[in-house]
Every structure is written in structure tokens, then in C-alpha cells.
C-alpha positions in Angstrom: 202.8 -26.3 -106.9 203.9 -22.7 -107.3 203.2 -20.1 -109.7 205.4 -17.1 -110.3 203.9 -14.6 -112.1 204.8 -11.7 -114.6 202.6 -9.3 -116.7 202.8 -11.6 -119.8 203.4 -15.2 -118.6 203.9 -17.3 -115.6 206.1 -20.5 -114.4 204.4 -23.1 -112.8 206.6 -25.6 -111.0 205.1 -29.1 -109.9 206.8 -31.2 -107.3 205.7 -34.8 -107.2 205.3 -35.8 -103.6 205.7 -39.4 -104.6 208.8 -39.2 -106.5 210.1 -35.6 -105.7 210.5 -35.0 -109.5 210.2 -31.6 -110.5 208.6 -30.3 -113.3 208.7 -26.7 -114.8 206.5 -25.4 -117.4 206.3 -21.7 -118.7 202.7 -20.4 -119.3 202.1 -17.9 -122.2 198.2 -18.0 -121.7 196.5 -21.1 -120.5 197.8 -24.4 -118.6 195.5 -27.3 -117.7 196.6 -29.7 -115.1 195.4 -33.0 -114.0 195.5 -36.7 -114.5 194.5 -36.5 -118.2 194.0 -32.6 -119.2 193.1 -30.9 -122.2 195.7 -29.4 -124.2 197.9 -27.6 -123.2 198.4 -29.5 -120.3 200.4 -31.0 -117.6 199.9 -34.6 -116.8 200.2 -35.3 -112.9 199.3 -38.4 -110.9 197.9 -40.1 -114.0 197.4 -43.5 -112.0 195.7 -41.4 -109.0 191.7 -41.6 -109.8 191.0 -39.2 -107.1 192.3 -36.5 -109.1 190.4 -35.0 -111.9 191.5 -35.4 -115.5 191.1 -31.6 -115.7 191.5 -30.5 -112.2 193.2 -26.9 -112.5 193.3 -24.3 -115.1 196.0 -21.6 -114.9 195.7 -18.6 -117.1 198.2 -15.7 -117.3 197.2 -12.1 -118.0 198.1 -8.7 -117.6 196.5 -8.5 -114.1 198.4 -11.8 -112.5 197.7 -15.3 -112.8 193.8 -16.8 -112.8 193.7 -20.0 -111.1 190.5 -22.0 -111.6 189.2 -25.4 -110.0 188.0 -27.3 -113.1 187.8 -30.3 -110.9 184.5 -32.5 -110.9 184.7 -33.2 -107.0 187.9 -32.0 -105.0 188.7 -28.6 -103.8 192.1 -27.0 -104.1 194.1 -24.9 -101.4 195.9 -21.7 -102.7 198.5 -20.2 -100.4 199.6 -16.8 -101.1 201.6 -14.2 -98.9 198.1 -12.9 -97.9 196.8 -16.1 -96.6 195.1 -19.2 -97.6 192.1 -19.5 -99.8 190.2 -22.8 -100.6 188.6 -23.0 -103.9 185.7 -25.5 -104.5 184.8 -26.9 -108.2 183.9 -24.3 -110.5 185.6 -21.6 -108.4 188.4 -19.1 -109.4 190.9 -16.8 -108.0 193.2 -14.1 -109.4 196.4 -13.8 -107.6 198.7 -11.0 -108.5 201.8 -12.7 -106.9 203.6 -16.0 -106.5 201.1 -18.7 -105.0 201.4 -22.3 -104.0 198.4 -24.5 -105.1 197.8 -27.8 -103.2 195.6 -30.5 -104.9 195.1 -33.4 -102.8 195.2 -37.0 -104.3 194.6 -40.3 -103.0 198.5 -41.0 -102.0 198.9 -37.5 -100.9 
């Protein structure tokens, strides 16, 4: 999953590792990502019980993109040009540039 940010919105690009399907979502303010996310939401791996119903929250603002780990149990990895950062449940990170977020599931 990659985020490309601009001052007002960002784009979330999700590539399913099982099917190679690519989904692109424009985020104006907020997007929830997970197995059964709150709205507005992007459903990923709905049959993978290892992934939380609400695993990631992406918020776009004038400073960049706020990525939050809303999972109940799993960490996420965020890769930026500055390096790798691991977020545990409840943690957030503001990224001013494009980032790749890795959310591990049972099958990947």
C-alpha cells in the first residue's frame, strides 16, 4: 500500500498480494482500512481473521498524511525515503511524503 500526499488530499494505492489486484482510493480527509472497516473504508482481505476489522486509519491534512495503527493486535511497517518505522497498535506517524505501508496477514 502506498500513499501519495498533497496539501489537501492523498491517494491510497492497495495491491492485493494474493490476487495482484490494484485498488486506488482518493482520500479527502480520512480513510479506514481493514477487514470490515468503519466508513469511509477500504475493505482488504475480508476473509483473513489475522487482520483487524479496523487496522489502519489514514488522515490527510495540510502537513501531510497521518497514518495510525488502529489494529487490536498487529504492528504495521511504514517505509519512507527516510527509512523504516514500525507502528504498534495505537501509534500514529505523520509522513510528509509518499510512504509504503505493510500490513501483514495470515496469508502474507
